[in-house]
MARKOLMI-717505 format. One line per 4 residues: number of its first residue (from 1); their letters; for each residue x, y, z of C-alpha. Coordinates in steps of 0.25 Angstrom, whole numbers, plus 5000, padded with zeros to 4 digits. Example, Ala and Ser with C-alpha at 12.3 -4.5 7.8 and 13.67 -1.06 7.14 Angstrom:
1	as	5049,4982,5031 | 5055,4996,5029
This chain:
1	mdkl	5446,5430,5384 | 5453,5417,5382 | 5463,5423,5390 | 5455,5426,5402
5	leql	5450,5411,5403 | 5461,5405,5400 | 5469,5413,5412 | 5455,5410,5420
9	qlrd	5456,5394,5416 | 5443,5395,5411 | 5447,5393,5397 | 5443,5379,5390
13	rvvr	5435,5373,5402 | 5420,5374,5407 | 5417,5382,5419 | 5421,5380,5435
17	psds	5415,5385,5448 | 5426,5389,5451 | 5429,5396,5437 | 5421,5409,5444
21	msfr	5432,5413,5454 | 5444,5412,5442 | 5447,5426,5443 | 5458,5431,5452
25	ndae	5454,5447,5452 | 5444,5457,5446 | 5453,5460,5435 | 5450,5448,5429
29	rqla	5436,5448,5431 | 5436,5460,5425 | 5444,5456,5415 | 5434,5444,5411
33	rqvi	5424,5453,5413 | 5429,5463,5402 | 5432,5450,5395 | 5416,5447,5394
37	eeyr	5412,5461,5391 | 5419,5460,5379 | 5413,5447,5375 | 5399,5453,5376
41	dlpe	5404,5464,5368 | 5405,5457,5358 | 5396,5455,5346 | 5385,5445,5349
45	grrq	5391,5434,5337 | 5405,5436,5343 | 5397,5432,5356 | 5392,5419,5350
49	sphl	5405,5410,5353 | 5403,5398,5360 | 5416,5399,5366 | 5416,5414,5367
53	ltnv	5405,5413,5374 | 5408,5400,5386 | 5421,5410,5386 | 5416,5420,5393
57	gkle	5406,5411,5400 | 5420,5406,5408 | 5422,5421,5411 | 5408,5425,5415
61	vatg	5409,5413,5424 | 5421,5418,5429 | 5417,5433,5433 | 5405,5426,5439
65	efea	5394,5430,5429 | 5390,5416,5428 | 5375,5423,5422 | 5382,5425,5410
69	aqrd	5391,5415,5410 | 5380,5405,5410 | 5371,5412,5397 | 5387,5414,5391
73	flqa	5388,5399,5393 | 5375,5394,5390 | 5375,5402,5377 | 5389,5396,5371
77	asla	5383,5383,5374 | 5371,5385,5364 | 5382,5391,5354 | 5391,5380,5356
81	adpg	5391,5370,5344 | 5402,5362,5351 | 5396,5350,5363 | 5406,5352,5370
85	akae	5407,5368,5370 | 5391,5367,5371 | 5393,5359,5383 | 5404,5367,5390
89	ahqn	5396,5378,5389 | 5386,5373,5397 | 5394,5366,5407 | 5400,5383,5409
93	ayqa	5383,5387,5409 | 5383,5377,5421 | 5393,5380,5429 | 5389,5396,5427
97	aler	5376,5391,5431 | 5381,5385,5444 | 5390,5396,5448 | 5377,5408,5446
């Protein structure tokens, strides 16, 4: 997942409006959807990481799944202990809501 986020230049920053147009082709979009599905297949306990939820949300924004992204960002915000991570998750949720 980190490699894909790095390739799309989504790593270590908040979501931007242009991120929903990050893919150059359908193969990249399909790879992102596959990574999201692999995340969804993880056991419940492993899916409760704020960092992981934020990264999945970024991929969801990139694939145009704004409602799912907003939901995952809000969950990440509720789980985050670090105020900076919590603020980033809320900012990302806001941006996903605007994109919707």
